[in-house]
N, C-alpha and C positions, 0 to 999 in steps of 0.2 A: 311645239310650234306656238309662237306668240300671236296673240290676237290684236290686230291693229284696227282701230275704229275708223269709220269714214271721216270723223272729225279730224283725226290725226292725218289721214291721207290728204284731206283738203288743205290743211295747213302746210303740210310738207310739199305738196304740189305747188302751192303759192310761193313757198320759200324757194323751190327750184326755179320758178319763173324769175324771181328776183336775183338769184345767182347768175342766171344767163344774162339778164338785163345788166347786172353790175359789170360782168366781164366785157360785154359789148360796149359799155360806156368807158370803163377804165382803159381798155385797149382799143379805143375808138378808131375804127377805120376812117379813112378820109371823108366818107359821106356823112357819118355821124358828127365828126369834128366840124365839118362845114355847116351842118345844120345849126349847131350851137352858136357858131359865129354869125350866121344869118339871122338868128333870133336875137342877137345882141348880147349874148353872154360872153364873159371873158374866155380867152383861149383855154384856160385851165378848168373851166366849170364842169366839163364832162367827168373829171376826177371826183368832184363833189357829188354829183349825181350817182356815179358808180359806187362811191363809198357809202352813201346813204342806202342804196339798194342792197349792198352787201350786208350792212348792219341790219337792215330789215330782214333779210334771209336768216341771219343768225338768230335774231330775236324770235322769228316765227318757228324756228326749228325746235325750240325748247318750250315746253308747256308753261313753265313759270313766267316766261317773258313774252308769250304769244300775243297777249293783249297789246303790249307796247309795240310789238312788231307790226301788228295789223294797223295800229294808229299811224305809225311812221310810214308804212307802205301806202296807206290811203292818202296821207299828206303829200308824199312824193308823186303819186299818180295824179292827184288833183292839181298839183303844180304843173305837171306835164300837160294835162288837159287844158289848163288856163293858157299855157304858152302857145300850144298849137291853135287853140281857138282864137286867141288874140291876133295871131298871124294869119288867120283865115284858112288854115290847113285842117279842115274839118275831118277829112278822111283819116288823118293821123290821130284823131281823138278817140276813135273807137276802142283801141286797146287800153289806153289809160282809164277810160270810163269803166270798162269791164273789170279791169284789175282792181280799181278803186272799190267797185261794188263787191267783188270777191273779198277784198280786205275787210270791208264792213261786215260781211257775212261771217268771216272767220272770227272777227272781233266779237260779234254778237254771240256766236256759238261759245266762244271762250268765256265771255262774261256770264252767259246763262249757266254754263256748267259750273262756274265758281259760285254763283248765287245758289244753285241747287245743292251743291256740295256743302255749303256752309249752313244750309237750313236744317 
């Protein structure tokens, strides 16, 4: 039986969140599509967001690219937070804030592990 650390579990759980988010953006139901239009984004922008989230998930899933994934994930979530805050939809800002924070934590854990491993 392989031993999986909580560090791996946290990164993989975050990756799973980004997979779900990417699929809901790429195959955007009408409500998500309409939100993007209401926020002033072009009609195709949900594909950009979904692609960035899917890329984040892939990067988070591999230990070698996890730091890049956490940085990209944090950036995407901060952009989402800025969008909903700018439009006064503060209730929609909780999830991006939490996920951005978790991305920072995963990135910090990853960078700390690399620093300790190289010392």
